C-alpha positions as CSV (number, residue, x, y, z in Angstrom):
1,G,30.0,130.3,-82.7
2,Q,29.1,127.8,-79.9
3,F,27.5,124.5,-79.4
4,R,25.5,124.0,-76.3
5,V,25.9,120.7,-74.5
6,A,23.0,120.0,-72.1
7,S,22.2,117.4,-69.5
8,G,20.3,114.5,-71.1
9,M,22.1,114.7,-74.5
10,E,22.9,111.4,-76.0
11,V,26.3,110.0,-76.8
12,S,26.7,107.3,-79.5
13,V,29.5,104.8,-80.4
14,P,29.9,102.4,-83.3
15,T,27.9,99.2,-82.9
16,G,29.9,96.6,-80.9
17,D,32.9,98.9,-80.3
18,T,33.6,98.2,-76.6
19,V,36.7,100.5,-76.6
20,A,34.8,103.4,-77.9
21,D,32.0,102.6,-75.4
22,R,34.3,102.6,-72.4
23,A,36.2,105.7,-73.6
24,A,32.9,107.6,-74.0
25,R,31.6,106.4,-70.6
26,R,34.8,107.6,-68.9
27,A,34.5,111.0,-70.5
28,I,30.9,111.2,-69.4
29,A,31.8,110.3,-65.8
30,I,34.5,113.0,-65.7
31,V,32.1,115.6,-66.9
32,A,29.4,114.5,-64.4
33,E,31.9,114.5,-61.5
34,V,33.3,118.0,-62.3
35,R,30.3,119.8,-63.7
36,H,27.3,117.7,-62.7
37,L,26.4,117.7,-66.3
38,R,24.6,114.3,-67.0
39,L,25.0,112.9,-70.5
40,T,23.5,109.6,-71.4
41,M,24.5,106.5,-73.4
42,Q,21.0,105.6,-74.5
43,V,22.0,105.4,-78.1
44,H,24.7,102.8,-78.4
45,Q,25.3,102.8,-82.2
46,A,26.5,105.5,-84.5
47,D,24.3,104.3,-87.3
48,A,21.0,105.0,-85.5
49,G,18.3,106.8,-87.4
50,R,18.6,110.0,-85.4
51,P,22.2,110.9,-84.8
52,A,23.3,111.6,-81.2
53,A,24.5,115.1,-80.3
54,I,27.9,113.6,-79.4
55,R,29.3,110.8,-81.6
56,F,32.3,108.6,-81.4
57,E,33.4,107.2,-84.8
58,R,36.1,105.0,-86.3
59,S,37.9,106.9,-89.0
60,G,40.3,105.3,-91.5
61,T,42.6,108.3,-91.4
62,G,45.3,109.1,-88.9
63,E,48.1,106.9,-87.5
64,G,49.0,105.6,-84.1
65,E,47.3,107.6,-81.4
66,A,46.0,110.4,-83.6
67,Y,42.4,111.6,-83.3
68,R,40.1,114.4,-84.4
69,L,37.6,116.4,-82.3
70,S,35.2,118.4,-84.4
71,I,32.6,120.7,-82.7
72,K,30.1,122.1,-85.2
73,R,26.7,123.7,-84.8
74,D,24.9,120.3,-85.3
75,G,27.0,118.3,-82.8
76,I,30.3,116.9,-81.7
77,V,32.3,114.1,-83.3
78,V,35.3,112.3,-81.9
79,S,37.0,110.2,-84.6
80,A,40.1,108.0,-84.7
81,A,41.4,104.9,-86.4
82,S,43.0,103.3,-83.3
83,D,41.8,102.4,-79.8
84,A,44.5,104.8,-78.4
85,G,43.3,107.6,-80.6
86,L,39.7,107.2,-79.4
87,R,40.8,107.2,-75.8
88,N,42.8,110.4,-76.4
89,G,39.9,112.0,-78.2
90,A,37.6,111.1,-75.3
91,M,39.9,112.8,-72.8
92,T,40.2,115.9,-74.9
93,L,36.4,116.1,-75.1
94,A,36.2,115.8,-71.3
95,Q,38.8,118.6,-71.0
96,V,36.8,120.9,-73.3
97,L,33.6,120.2,-71.3
98,T,35.3,120.8,-68.0
99,S,37.3,124.0,-68.7
100,D,36.0,125.2,-65.4
101,A,34.3,123.4,-62.5
102,R,31.0,125.3,-62.2
103,E,28.0,123.1,-61.7
104,T,25.6,123.5,-64.6
105,D,23.0,121.8,-66.8
106,V,24.3,123.4,-69.9
107,V,27.9,124.0,-71.2
108,A,28.6,126.3,-74.2
109,V,31.7,125.1,-76.0
110,P,33.3,126.9,-78.9
111,L,33.1,125.5,-82.4
112,L,36.5,124.0,-83.2
113,D,38.3,121.3,-85.2
114,I,41.3,119.6,-83.5
115,A,43.5,117.2,-85.3
116,D,45.9,115.9,-82.7
117,R,48.5,113.2,-82.1
118,P,51.2,112.9,-79.4
119,R,54.7,113.9,-80.2
120,F,56.2,110.9,-78.3
121,G,55.0,107.4,-77.9
122,W,56.4,107.0,-74.4
123,R,54.7,109.4,-71.9
124,G,55.5,107.8,-68.6
125,V,55.3,108.0,-64.8
126,M,57.5,105.9,-62.5
127,L,56.2,104.9,-59.1
128,D,58.6,103.6,-56.4
129,V,56.5,101.1,-54.5
130,A,59.6,99.4,-53.1
131,R,60.6,101.9,-50.5
132,H,57.0,102.8,-49.6
133,M,54.2,100.6,-50.9
134,L,50.9,101.9,-52.4
135,S,47.8,99.8,-52.4
136,I,46.4,98.5,-55.7
137,A,43.4,100.9,-55.3
138,E,45.8,103.8,-54.9
139,I,47.8,102.8,-58.0
140,E,44.5,102.4,-59.9
141,R,43.6,106.0,-59.0
142,I,46.9,107.1,-60.4
143,V,46.3,105.2,-63.6
144,D,42.9,107.0,-63.9
145,Q,44.7,110.3,-63.6
146,M,47.4,109.3,-66.1
147,A,44.7,108.3,-68.6
148,Q,43.0,111.7,-68.2
149,H,46.3,113.4,-69.1
150,K,47.1,111.0,-71.9
151,L,50.1,109.5,-70.1
152,N,50.5,105.9,-71.3
153,V,53.3,104.1,-69.5
154,L,53.4,103.3,-65.8
155,Q,56.8,102.0,-64.6
156,L,56.5,100.1,-61.3
157,H,59.8,100.1,-59.3
158,L,59.0,96.8,-57.6
159,T,62.4,95.9,-56.0
160,D,65.1,97.8,-54.1
161,D,67.3,97.5,-51.0
162,Q,64.3,98.5,-48.9
163,G,61.8,95.9,-50.1
164,W,60.8,93.3,-52.7
165,R,57.1,93.9,-53.7
166,I,56.3,91.2,-56.3
167,E,55.3,87.6,-55.5
168,I,57.7,85.1,-57.2
169,K,56.2,81.7,-56.6
170,R,59.4,79.8,-57.3
171,Y,61.3,81.9,-54.7
172,P,58.8,82.6,-51.9
173,E,61.4,84.0,-49.5
174,L,61.7,87.1,-51.7
175,T,58.4,88.3,-50.2
176,R,58.3,86.3,-46.9
177,I,61.6,88.0,-45.9
178,G,62.4,90.6,-48.5
179,A,59.1,92.4,-48.4
180,W,59.4,93.4,-44.7
181,R,61.5,95.8,-42.7
182,T,61.4,98.1,-39.7
183,G,60.8,101.7,-40.3
184,P,57.9,103.3,-42.3
185,S,59.5,106.7,-41.6
186,T,60.3,109.3,-44.3
187,G,63.6,110.7,-45.2
188,S,66.2,109.2,-42.9
189,A,65.9,107.5,-39.5
190,A,63.6,104.5,-39.1
191,D,61.5,103.5,-36.2
192,A,60.9,100.1,-34.8
193,Q,57.5,99.4,-36.4
194,R,57.4,96.5,-38.9
195,Y,56.7,97.8,-42.4
196,G,56.1,96.1,-45.7
197,G,53.8,94.1,-47.9
198,F,53.8,92.8,-51.5
199,Y,51.6,92.4,-54.5
200,T,50.4,88.9,-55.4
201,Q,50.6,87.8,-59.0
202,A,46.8,88.0,-59.1
203,D,46.9,91.6,-57.8
204,L,49.3,92.6,-60.5
205,R,47.4,90.8,-63.3
206,G,44.3,92.7,-62.3
207,L,46.2,96.0,-62.3
208,V,47.6,95.2,-65.7
209,A,44.1,94.6,-67.1
210,Y,42.8,97.8,-65.4
211,A,45.5,99.9,-66.9
212,A,45.3,98.4,-70.3
213,D,41.6,99.2,-70.4
214,R,42.6,102.8,-70.0
215,G,45.4,102.8,-72.5
216,V,48.2,102.6,-70.0
217,T,51.0,100.0,-70.3
218,I,52.7,98.8,-67.1
219,V,56.4,98.3,-67.3
220,P,57.8,96.3,-64.4
221,E,61.3,97.1,-63.0
222,I,63.4,94.5,-61.2
223,D,66.5,96.4,-60.2
224,L,69.7,94.5,-61.1
225,P,72.6,94.0,-60.2
226,G,72.6,96.7,-57.6
227,H,69.9,97.8,-55.1
228,G,69.7,94.1,-54.2
229,Q,69.8,94.0,-50.4
230,A,66.2,92.9,-50.0
231,A,66.8,90.0,-52.4
232,V,70.1,89.0,-50.7
233,A,68.3,89.2,-47.3
234,A,65.9,86.6,-48.6
235,Y,68.5,84.4,-50.4
236,P,72.0,85.1,-49.3
237,A,73.4,82.9,-52.0
238,L,72.3,85.6,-54.5
239,G,74.8,88.0,-53.0
240,V,78.6,88.2,-53.1
241,L,79.5,87.9,-49.4
242,G,77.3,84.9,-48.5
243,D,75.9,86.7,-45.4
244,R,72.3,87.6,-44.7
245,P,71.8,91.3,-44.3
246,P,68.6,92.8,-43.0
247,V,66.3,94.4,-45.5
248,S,67.6,97.9,-45.6
249,I,66.0,100.6,-43.4
250,N,68.3,103.3,-44.8
251,W,67.9,105.4,-47.9
252,G,70.6,106.1,-50.4
253,V,72.9,103.6,-52.2
254,N,73.7,100.4,-50.4
255,P,76.6,98.0,-51.4
256,Y,74.8,94.7,-51.9
257,L,75.1,93.5,-55.4
258,F,73.8,90.3,-57.0
259,D,76.5,87.7,-57.7
260,A,77.4,87.1,-61.3
261,S,77.6,83.3,-61.2
262,D,75.6,81.1,-63.6
263,R,73.5,80.0,-60.7
264,T,72.5,83.5,-59.9
265,I,71.8,84.3,-63.5
266,D,69.5,81.3,-63.7
267,V,67.6,82.5,-60.6
268,V,67.2,86.0,-62.2
269,K,66.0,84.4,-65.4
270,A,63.4,82.4,-63.5
271,V,62.3,85.6,-61.8
272,L,62.0,87.3,-65.2
273,D,60.0,84.3,-66.5
274,E,57.3,84.9,-63.8
275,V,57.5,88.7,-64.4
276,M,56.9,88.3,-68.1
277,A,54.0,86.0,-67.4
278,I,52.3,88.8,-65.5
279,F,53.3,91.8,-67.6
280,P,52.7,91.7,-71.4
281,S,54.7,94.9,-71.9
282,T,57.3,95.0,-74.7
283,Y,59.8,96.5,-72.3
284,I,61.1,95.0,-69.1
285,H,63.1,97.4,-66.9
286,V,66.2,95.8,-65.2
287,G,67.4,98.9,-63.3
288,G,71.2,98.9,-63.7
289,D,71.6,102.0,-61.6
290,E,73.9,102.8,-58.7
291,A,75.6,99.4,-58.7
292,I,78.6,100.4,-56.7
293,K,81.3,97.8,-57.3
294,Q,83.2,97.5,-54.0
295,Q,81.9,94.0,-53.2
296,W,82.7,92.8,-56.7
297,Q,86.2,94.4,-56.5
298,A,86.9,92.7,-53.1
299,S,85.6,89.3,-54.1
300,P,88.2,86.7,-55.3
301,V,85.3,84.7,-56.8
302,I,84.0,87.7,-58.8
303,Q,87.5,88.6,-59.9
304,A,88.0,85.0,-61.1
305,R,84.6,85.3,-62.9
306,I,85.8,88.5,-64.7
307,R,88.9,86.6,-65.9
308,E,86.9,83.6,-66.9
309,L,84.7,85.7,-69.1
310,G,87.6,87.6,-70.6
311,L,86.4,90.9,-69.3
312,K,88.3,94.1,-68.5
313,D,86.8,95.1,-65.2
314,E,83.7,95.3,-63.0
315,D,82.0,97.8,-65.3
316,A,82.4,95.3,-68.1
317,L,81.0,92.6,-65.9
318,Q,77.9,94.7,-65.3
319,S,77.6,95.2,-69.1
320,W,77.9,91.4,-69.5
321,F,75.3,90.9,-66.8
322,I,72.8,93.3,-68.5
323,D,73.6,91.9,-72.0
324,T,72.9,88.4,-70.8
325,L,69.5,89.4,-69.5
326,G,68.8,91.5,-72.6
327,R,69.5,88.5,-74.9
328,Y,67.2,86.3,-72.7
329,L,64.4,88.9,-72.9
330,A,64.9,89.1,-76.6
331,E,64.4,85.3,-76.9
332,H,61.0,85.9,-75.4
333,Q,60.2,88.8,-77.8
334,R,60.8,91.4,-75.1
335,R,63.1,94.4,-74.9
336,L,65.4,95.4,-72.1
337,I,65.5,99.0,-70.8
338,G,67.7,100.2,-67.9
339,W,68.9,103.4,-66.2
340,D,71.8,105.1,-67.9
341,E,74.5,103.4,-65.9
342,I,74.2,100.5,-68.2
343,L,76.3,102.7,-70.6
344,E,79.3,102.1,-68.3
345,G,81.5,99.3,-69.6
346,G,79.9,99.5,-73.0
347,L,76.2,99.5,-73.9
348,P,74.8,96.0,-74.7
349,P,73.4,96.0,-78.2
350,S,70.0,94.7,-76.9
351,A,69.4,97.6,-74.5
352,S,67.4,100.8,-74.4
353,V,68.4,103.6,-72.0
354,M,66.4,105.7,-69.5
355,S,68.5,108.7,-69.0
356,W,68.2,110.1,-65.4
357,R,71.7,111.6,-64.8
358,G,70.9,114.6,-67.0
359,E,70.7,114.2,-70.8
360,A,74.2,113.0,-71.5
361,G,73.2,109.3,-71.4
362,A,70.5,109.8,-73.9
363,V,72.7,111.7,-76.2
364,A,75.4,109.0,-76.1
365,A,73.0,106.1,-76.4
366,A,71.1,107.6,-79.3
367,A,74.4,108.3,-81.1
368,Q,75.1,104.6,-80.9
369,G,71.7,103.8,-82.3
370,H,69.9,102.9,-79.1
371,D,66.4,104.0,-78.1
372,V,66.1,106.3,-75.2
373,V,63.6,107.7,-72.7
374,L,64.4,111.1,-71.1
375,S,63.9,111.2,-67.4
376,P,66.6,113.7,-66.2
377,S,67.0,114.6,-62.5
378,P,66.1,117.0,-61.0
379,T,63.7,118.3,-63.6
380,M,61.6,115.1,-64.0
381,Y,61.7,114.0,-60.4
382,L,58.4,114.6,-58.7
383,N,59.7,114.0,-55.2
384,N,61.6,117.3,-55.0
385,L,60.1,120.1,-53.0
386,E,57.8,122.4,-54.9
387,S,58.7,125.4,-52.7
388,T,60.3,126.4,-49.4
389,S,56.9,127.1,-47.9
390,G,56.4,126.0,-44.3
391,D,53.4,123.8,-45.3
392,E,55.3,122.0,-48.1
393,P,55.0,118.2,-47.8
394,P,58.3,116.4,-47.2
395,G,60.6,115.8,-50.2
396,R,64.1,115.9,-51.3
397,L,65.7,119.2,-50.3
398,E,66.1,120.5,-53.8
399,V,63.3,122.9,-54.9
400,Q,62.0,122.0,-58.4
401,P,58.6,123.5,-59.2
402,L,56.1,121.6,-61.4
403,S,56.4,124.5,-63.9
404,A,59.9,123.2,-64.8
405,I,58.4,119.9,-66.0
406,Y,55.9,121.7,-68.2
407,R,58.8,123.7,-69.8
408,Y,61.0,120.7,-70.4
409,D,61.6,119.6,-74.0
410,P,62.6,116.0,-74.1
411,M,64.5,116.3,-77.4
412,P,68.1,117.2,-76.2
413,A,69.9,119.6,-78.4
414,G,72.9,117.2,-78.5
415,I,70.9,114.5,-80.4
416,A,71.5,114.8,-84.1
417,A,68.5,115.1,-86.4
418,D,69.2,111.7,-87.9
419,R,69.1,110.1,-84.4
420,A,65.9,111.8,-83.2
421,Q,63.8,108.8,-84.0
422,H,65.6,107.0,-81.1
423,V,63.9,109.3,-78.6
424,L,60.9,107.2,-77.4
425,G,59.7,109.9,-75.1
426,V,59.8,111.2,-71.6
427,Q,59.0,110.1,-68.0
428,A,58.5,111.7,-64.6
429,N,59.7,109.7,-61.6
430,L,58.3,109.6,-58.1
431,W,60.8,108.1,-55.7
432,S,59.2,107.4,-52.3
433,E,61.8,107.8,-49.6
434,H,59.8,110.8,-48.3
435,I,56.4,109.6,-49.4
436,V,54.4,107.3,-47.1
437,G,51.0,107.6,-48.8
438,P,49.4,109.0,-51.9
């Protein structure tokens, strides 16, 4: 059988339930945009005398992000116990009502009963706004699209060799100098045009609120101790050599590392203080990737620091660096997550791992009892080419079709059943070397 949804039908939500109200309104807006089917919110309470054709209800059953969508001959009910569940149910309702894009005043939908919950709690997207910056409005549009697809974590890659994009009030040179470079080009060679910009703390607080209203948590990334050239350009004392390099105009892996002195650690902690004041997320991403160690290896000061700390080598120093930050974050009820290089030299007990160099990092970290997010290259990298077609937009030279992402199962076979609970979820990454705009 079918239920016919017609323009003018009413949608109800529980009295005073602002989350349900906003979720319902977003579903209504999507349906109106795609199919020009105009539903109304004239009835704002589920306990009205005449029930609305489409009702949102709070249900005491179901855990976490679970919801139920029931379509019967007498109407449609979206029910969930949690805010996240109601948002998920609203988006599924919008999907059911927009199975095609034909404009119409009436949509016939099949009778059905869906009881659904996500398999993983972390369903993420990473945006590299360090190499090429997106406006807040552009990021908000991506947040809207994420919410429609029930993706709930947006990682912002805010710092790299090519730019520092977050205002840190205690250290203004990070954006006065570190946010600007020549060369907005894609791929390789830069041109002479000045390029850059940064997000104020007010910008980011507004974005955090916008995303939270749609069920998306923003996880900030401050890349440490590698990918630090923009920071060292702003404050040379943060680096190893003491010189002031330019903000990088080249892609790839650059050699500038943060120093490992107490002074530099104190600066990093102060930066994290301001980051935590903006972003309420449980996780703070500290990078940890591609920290090539030549500068540390060649520095007598760093070598003395390794001996002072009783460490074996430079990999162990990076482990100490990350562990120090992890303990600091834990003191503030936050959790550290980093790319899988933080496994090198021993994984700090406070860390979670984002596995990008295949799945081996996730398998090893989970075996040691650490939580992991699967984000393996090339499968989960959105900046690869979709095809070899002549009209393909620029990207990394490897062809990796979107269908491979749909096929990917983020539960590696190498993770034992008794360690499966450590798999938080999966994330797709969009690095922006080749991407100037949305």
